[in-house]
C-alpha positions in Angstrom: 39.7 13.5 4.4 39.9 12.8 7.9 35.9 11.5 9.8 35.5 11.2 13.5 32.8 10.5 15.0 31.1 11.1 18.3 27.2 10.7 20.1 25.1 13.7 19.6 21.8 13.5 20.2 19.4 10.2 20.8 19.5 8.1 17.4 21.5 10.6 16.3 25.5 11.0 15.6 28.0 13.8 15.1 30.7 12.9 12.0 33.5 16.0 11.5 34.8 16.2 8.9 37.8 18.0 7.8 39.4 18.4 4.5 43.2 19.2 4.5 44.5 22.3 2.2 46.1 20.4 0.0 42.7 18.2 -0.8 41.5 22.2 -1.2 43.3 23.0 -4.2 41.6 21.8 -7.3 38.0 22.0 -5.9 39.0 25.8 -5.4 40.5 25.7 -8.9 37.1 24.1 -10.0 35.1 26.4 -8.1 36.3 29.4 -10.0 35.8 27.9 -13.6 32.1 27.7 -12.5 32.0 31.5 -10.7 34.2 32.9 -14.0 30.9 31.6 -16.6 28.6 33.2 -13.8 29.4 36.8 -13.4 30.1 39.2 -15.5 33.7 40.6 -15.1 34.5 44.8 -16.7 37.3 43.8 -18.9 37.0 40.4 -19.3 34.3 37.3 -20.6 33.0 35.1 -19.5 35.0 32.3 -18.3 38.0 34.4 -18.8 38.7 36.3 -15.1 41.7 34.6 -13.9 41.6 33.4 -9.8 43.1 36.2 -9.0 40.6 38.9 -10.7 38.1 37.1 -9.2 39.1 36.8 -5.4 39.0 40.6 -5.5 35.9 41.1 -7.6 33.9 38.1 -5.8 35.8 37.5 -2.3 37.7 34.3 -1.0 34.6 33.4 0.7 32.5 33.2 -2.1 34.9 30.6 -3.5 35.0 28.7 -0.8 31.1 28.5 -0.2 31.4 27.5 -4.2 34.4 24.9 -3.5 32.5 24.0 -0.5 29.0 23.2 -2.3 30.1 20.7 -4.6 32.9 19.3 -1.8 30.2 18.4 1.4 28.0 16.3 -0.8 30.8 14.2 -2.0 32.6 14.6 1.7 29.9 13.1 3.3 28.5 10.1 0.9 32.7 9.3 1.6 32.9 9.3 5.0 29.8 7.2 5.4 30.7 4.6 3.6 34.1 4.7 6.2 33.0 5.0 9.3 29.9 2.1 8.4 26.9 5.0 9.3 23.6 4.1 8.2 21.7 7.7 7.1 18.0 7.4 7.8 17.2 10.6 6.8 18.8 14.0 5.6 22.0 15.0 8.2 22.4 18.8 9.6 25.1 20.5 8.4 27.1 22.4 10.2 29.9 24.2 9.0 32.6 25.3 11.4 36.2 26.3 9.4 35.9 28.0 5.8 38.4 29.9 6.0 40.6 30.6 3.0 44.6 28.3 3.7 43.3 26.7 6.4 40.9 22.9 6.9 37.5 22.5 5.6 35.7 21.6 8.9 32.1 21.3 8.3 29.8 18.5 11.3 26.8 16.5 10.0 24.4 15.1 12.9 23.2 12.2 11.4 19.6 9.8 12.6 21.3 6.3 12.4 19.8 3.7 12.1 19.1 2.1 15.9 20.2 -1.0 16.9 17.7 -4.2 17.3 18.0 -6.6 19.7 16.7 -9.8 17.9 14.3 -11.8 20.0 13.1 -15.5 19.3 12.9 -16.1 15.1 13.2 -19.8 14.8 11.8 -22.6 16.4 8.3 -20.2 16.5 5.2 -22.9 17.4 2.6 -21.9 14.4 0.1 -23.1 13.3 -1.2 -23.6 10.2 -5.1 -23.3 9.8 -5.9 -25.5 6.6 -9.3 -25.7 5.7 -10.6 -29.1 4.0 -13.1 -28.6 0.7 -16.5 -30.4 1.5 -18.9 -31.3 -0.8 -21.3 -28.1 -0.4 -17.4 -26.2 -1.3 -17.6 -27.5 -4.9 -21.2 -26.8 -5.2 -20.9 -23.5 -4.5 -17.7 -23.0 -7.0 -19.3 -24.4 -9.4 -22.7 -22.5 -8.9 -20.2 -19.5 -8.9 -19.0 -20.9 -12.2 -22.3 -21.3 -13.4 -23.2 -17.5 -12.1 -20.2 -15.9 -14.0 -21.3 -17.9 -17.0 -25.0 -17.0 -17.0 -26.5 -14.1 -20.3 -29.2 -12.4 -19.6 -31.7 -11.9 -21.9 -35.4 -9.5 -21.9 -38.0 -10.3 -20.0 -40.9 -11.9 -22.0 -43.9 -8.4 -22.8 -45.9 -7.9 -19.0 -43.1 -10.4 -17.1 -43.4 -8.9 -14.0 -39.7 -8.2 -12.3 -38.5 -11.1 -9.7 -35.7 -11.5 -7.2 -32.7 -12.6 -9.4 -33.7 -10.3 -12.3 -31.9 -7.2 -13.2 -34.4 -4.6 -13.7 -32.8 -0.8 -15.9 -34.2 1.8 -14.2 -34.2 5.5 -14.4 -34.3 7.5 -10.7 -34.0 10.8 -8.8 -33.4 10.8 -5.3 -35.1 13.7 -3.0 -33.9 14.6 0.3 -37.2 17.3 1.2 -38.3 17.8 -2.3 -34.7 18.8 -3.6 -32.5 16.3 -4.9 -29.0 15.7 -3.8 -25.5 15.0 -4.7 -24.9 11.5 -5.6 -28.7 10.1 -6.1 -29.5 10.4 -9.8 -29.1 7.9 -12.5 -30.1 6.9 -16.3 -29.8 3.2 -17.4 -28.3 1.8 -14.4 -29.0 -2.0 -13.8 -29.7 -3.4 -11.2 -29.2 -6.7 -9.4 -32.6 -7.1 -7.3 -31.7 -9.4 -4.4 -28.7 -8.1 -4.0 -28.5 -6.3 -1.9 -25.9 -3.4 -3.7 -28.8 -0.8 -2.2 -29.6 1.1 0.6 -32.4 -1.6 2.6 -35.5 -1.6 1.5 -35.2 -0.5 -2.0 -34.5 -3.7 -3.8 -37.7 -5.3 -2.1 -40.0 -2.3 -3.5 -38.9 -2.9 -7.4 -39.8 -6.5 -6.8 -43.4 -7.0 -8.5 -42.5 -3.9 -11.0 -43.3 -4.2 -15.2 -41.9 -2.2 -17.6 -42.9 1.3 -17.8 -43.8 1.2 -14.2 -43.6 4.9 -12.2 -43.3 4.8 -9.0 -41.8 6.8 -5.9 -39.8 4.5 -3.4 -39.5 5.2 0.7 -36.5 4.6 2.4 -33.9 5.8 4.7 -30.9 5.8 4.4 -28.7 4.1 7.8 -27.2 6.0 10.7 -23.6 4.8 10.0 -23.6 5.7 5.7 -20.5 7.7 4.6 -22.5 10.5 3.7 -22.9 12.6 6.6 -26.1 14.3 5.4 -27.7 12.0 4.4 -27.0 9.1 7.4 -30.5 8.1 9.4 -32.4 10.5 7.1 -35.4 9.6 4.6 -35.9 10.4 0.9 -37.9 9.7 -1.4 -36.3 8.0 -4.8 -38.4 9.2 -7.6 -38.6 5.9 -10.5 -38.7 4.5 -14.4 -38.6 1.7 -14.6 -37.5 1.0 -18.7 -36.2 -3.1 -18.7 -36.7 -6.6 -16.7 -34.3 -9.0 -18.1 -33.8 -12.8 -16.4 -30.8 -13.9 -15.9 -30.5 -17.7 -17.1 -27.7 -20.1 -16.2 -26.5 -22.9 -18.4 -27.4 -26.4 -17.3 -24.8 -29.0 -16.1 -24.4 -30.8 -18.4 -21.8 -32.3 -20.7 -21.8 -28.4 -22.8 -20.7 -26.7 -19.8 -17.9 -29.7 -18.8 -16.8 -29.1 -21.8 -17.0 -25.0 -21.8 -15.3 -24.8 -18.4 -12.6 -28.0 -18.1 -10.0 -28.6 -20.8 -9.6 -32.4 -19.2 -13.1 -33.4 -17.5 -14.8 -35.6 -19.5 -17.7 -35.9 -17.7 -19.2 -34.1 -14.1 -17.2 -36.3 -11.6 -13.9 -35.4 -13.4 -15.2 -31.7 -13.1 -16.5 -32.1 -9.7 -12.6 -33.5 -8.5 -11.0 -31.4 -11.0 -12.9 -28.3 -8.9 -11.9 -29.9 -5.4 -8.5 -30.5 -6.5 -7.7 -26.5 -6.9 -9.8 -25.8 -4.0 -7.7 -27.9 -1.2 -4.3 -26.2 -3.3 -5.2 -22.9 -2.8 -6.4 -23.7 0.6 -3.5 -25.5 1.3 -1.6 -22.3 0.0 -3.8 -19.7 1.9 -2.9 -21.3 5.1 1.0 -21.3 4.3 0.6 -17.5 3.9 -2.1 -17.4 6.7 1.6 -19.1 8.6 3.9 -17.3 7.0 2.5 -13.8 8.3 1.6 -14.6 11.9 5.7 -16.1 11.9 6.9 -13.2 11.2 4.7 -11.1 13.2 5.4 -13.5 16.4 9.5 -13.0 15.5 8.3 -8.7 15.0 7.0 -9.5 18.6 10.0 -10.9 20.0 12.9 -8.6 19.3 13.4 -5.2 20.6 14.3 -1.6 19.5 13.3 1.9 19.9 12.7 3.9 16.7 14.0 7.1 15.4 10.3 9.1 14.8 11.1 10.9 11.8 11.3 6.9 10.2 7.4 6.2 11.9 6.8 10.0 10.5 8.6 8.2 7.0 7.0 5.4 6.7 3.5 7.1 7.5 4.4 10.0 4.5 4.7 7.2 2.1 1.7 5.6 3.1 -0.8 8.5 3.4 0.1 10.1 -0.4 -0.6 6.2 -1.4 -3.9 6.5 0.0 -4.7 9.9 -1.4 -3.6 8.6 -4.6 -6.7 5.8 -4.4 -9.0 8.6 -3.0 -8.3 10.8 -6.2 -8.1 8.0 -9.1 -11.5 7.0 -7.7 -12.2 11.2 -8.5 -12.9 12.6 -5.2 -10.2 15.0 -3.9 -9.1 14.4 -0.2 -11.1 17.7 1.1 -13.8 15.3 -0.3 -12.8 12.6 1.3 -12.2 14.0 4.8 -15.9 15.9 4.7 -17.4 12.4 3.7 -16.0 9.5 6.1 -16.4 12.6 8.7 -12.8 12.5 9.8 -9.9 15.0 9.8 -6.5 14.9 8.4 -4.9 14.6 11.9 -7.2 11.6 12.8 -6.1 10.1 8.9 -2.9 10.2 9.8 -3.2 8.7 12.5 -5.0 5.4 11.6 -1.7 4.8 9.9 1.0 5.3 12.9 0.4 2.2 14.8 0.7 0.4 11.6 3.9 2.1 9.8 5.9 1.8 13.8 5.3 -2.3 12.6 6.5 -2.3 9.6 9.5 -0.4 10.1 9.9 -2.4 13.1 9.6 -5.8 10.3 12.4 -4.2 8.4 15.0 -3.8 10.7 14.8 -7.2 12.4 14.9 -8.9 8.5 17.7 -6.4 8.1 19.1 -7.6 11.4 18.7 -11.0 10.7 19.6 -10.9 6.7 23.4 -9.8 8.1 22.9 -12.5 11.7 22.6 -15.0 8.9 25.4 -14.1 6.6 21.6 -14.8 3.8 22.9 -13.7 0.1 20.4 -13.0 -2.4 21.6 -14.8 -5.8 21.5 -14.4 -9.0 17.9 -17.1 -9.0 16.7 -14.6 -6.2 16.4 -11.6 -8.1 15.1 -13.5 -11.2 12.9 -14.9 -9.2 11.7 -11.4 -8.4 11.3 -10.3 -11.5 9.4 -12.8 -12.8 7.1 -11.9 -9.6 6.5 -8.3 -10.7 6.2 -9.2 -14.5 3.9 -12.0 -13.6 2.1 -8.6 -11.0 2.1 -6.1 -14.5 1.4 -8.3 -17.7 5.4 -7.3 -18.8 8.2 -10.0 -20.4 10.4 -10.4 -18.1 13.4 -8.5 -20.2 10.7 -5.8 -20.6 10.8 -5.5 -16.6 14.3 -5.6 -16.7 15.4 -2.7 -18.8 13.1 -0.4 -17.1 14.5 -1.6 -13.8 17.9 -1.5 -15.4 16.9 2.3 -16.6 15.7 3.8 -13.7 18.7 2.5 -11.6 16.2 0.5 -9.4 18.1 -3.1 -10.2 19.4 -2.6 -6.2 15.7 -2.9 -4.9 14.4 -5.1 -6.3 18.0 -6.5 -4.9 16.9 -6.0 -1.0 13.5 -6.7 -1.9 14.7 -10.1 -2.6 17.2 -10.4 0.6 14.1 -9.7 2.8 12.2 -12.7 1.9 14.9 -14.8 2.1 15.5 -13.8 5.6 11.0 -14.3 5.5 11.3 -17.5 4.4 14.3 -17.9 7.4 11.5 -17.6 9.8 9.1 -19.9 7.7 11.1 -22.8 7.2 12.3 -23.4 10.5 8.6 -23.3 12.0 7.7 -25.8 13.8 4.2 -26.1 12.3 0.8 -27.6 13.6 -1.1 -27.7 10.8 -5.2 -27.7 12.3 -7.9 -28.7 10.3 -11.3 -27.1 10.2 -14.2 -27.1 7.7 -15.7 -23.3 6.1 -18.8 -24.1 8.5 -16.4 -23.8 12.0 -14.4 -20.9 10.1 -17.7 -18.9 10.0 -18.1 -20.1 13.6 -15.4 -18.8 14.4 -14.9 -16.2 13.3 -18.7 -14.2 14.5 -17.4 -15.4 17.8 -14.5 -13.2 17.8 -16.7 -10.9 16.0 -18.7 -10.5 18.7 -16.1 -10.7 21.3 -14.7 -7.4 20.0 -17.9 -5.3 19.8 -18.6 -6.2 23.4 -15.2 -5.8 24.3 -15.9 -1.7 22.5 -18.9 -1.6 23.8 -17.5 -2.4 27.8 -14.7 0.3 26.9 -17.4 2.6 26.2 -19.4 2.0 28.9 -16.4 2.6 31.1 -15.9 6.1 29.3 -17.2 9.4 30.1 -19.8 10.4 27.9 -19.1 13.3 25.4 -21.9 16.0 25.6 -21.6 15.6 20.8 -20.6 11.9 20.7 -18.7 11.7 17.2 -20.1 9.7 14.2 -17.7 6.9 13.2 -17.8 5.3 9.6 -15.3 3.1 7.7 -12.7 4.1 5.4 -13.4 3.1 2.3 -9.8 3.6 0.7 -6.8 1.7 2.9 -3.7 1.5 2.4 -2.1 -2.0 2.2 0.7 -2.4 5.6 3.2 -3.9 1.7 3.0 -0.4 0.2 4.0 -1.2 -3.4 7.9 -1.4 -3.5 10.1 1.1 -5.6 11.3 -1.1 -8.6 7.4 -2.2 -8.5 5.7 1.0 -8.9 8.9 2.3 -11.5 7.7 -0.3 -13.3 3.7 0.0 -13.1 4.5 4.2 -14.5 6.5 2.8 -17.1 3.8 0.3 -17.7 0.7 3.2 -17.9 3.0 5.6 -20.0 3.2 3.0 -22.9 -0.4 2.0 -22.7 
């Protein structure tokens, strides 16, 4: 076979494929055999008609078409190996010559991976923010542990419900005297003071008794997801069926023995909690710094991405998001109505994110090539161990699933990508910045106020539309790093075996 590559339109290459006449004899013979088994020719059993009869009955062009259908995919794959082209989507195929006694000629128009210009990815200046663990943080963690170990017991007969208690209620929500969807439940356990219901609901249950029946007047928030209820006053009819007190364990020796296998007293338990929290703080600081280094390296590189690559990435993210929506018992159309958005709005929210993901992958692939990185058996096994831990499966079982599904190359690819990220982070100039949680919260609040201020200023500059559209935060969000192909295969297999 002969292959020749020329430039096509932007992002495209044209691969000209020529299959010489001498290489066509066997494919044509096989095509005749397949066709003979497909057609009924008078006087011949299926599969027994000779080539000359087939040519007279079907015509030589039908035989050449059948041969081309088998030859073209193989020729295309061989051409990619020969030319080194890396397609990002299916090619457009044009038949140039398909005649008896002539070489077969095809043109494949291929959208290829773009060339990327790497910027600085070593020696990046990165600040690693480490949250110092204060005594108050240890106290809070111990209190969290007490809350997790708490028990609910029936309140004394005649007791009034107080904040911290859990009331068991039946309720029915009415808007203009008519029950609305999702506003009815029976035997619902509600922790008073948790803030899990709309403002004003829980407060009106403080002081109630078992057997009480009452009506609660509340107003849904203006930004409530269900637009037919947003900002609307409603009435809930309530029946109190039970009151339970939360009993917390005492901070004594029994508590110590319950939560720790090594601590012998409260002082040792506090130190154990502190050490664990400091380790978590350092791990979180490393993760944040690693992401910052990766983001800066991506920002430093230059590439023009074919739109089809962004569309493909978007489509994958959107399908994942739709699966999350349906897994929550809601159709995609219901979700759009619920959040007051259109299909186009939904797609556009992923576009910029998809572009960044594609750019990041192109950059990491270029670093792998520039640094001659290779995935060792140790790297691949580490990747498998991580997947096994995520899905609570033995490593051997994960290997079996991935091998059977032809996903081991994906594991190798991901191991290489991780190696490239490690290279960026390991070569960064890290500066540690220690900060306590109180200061971190203060900075986060200031940053949020700054963002809101900029948004208000931008909104003030824009011409006001006649009807202001409501915006509602989406409850379903696709992750920047969606499950990799091999992880999806493991997850699907694990679900099948449950």
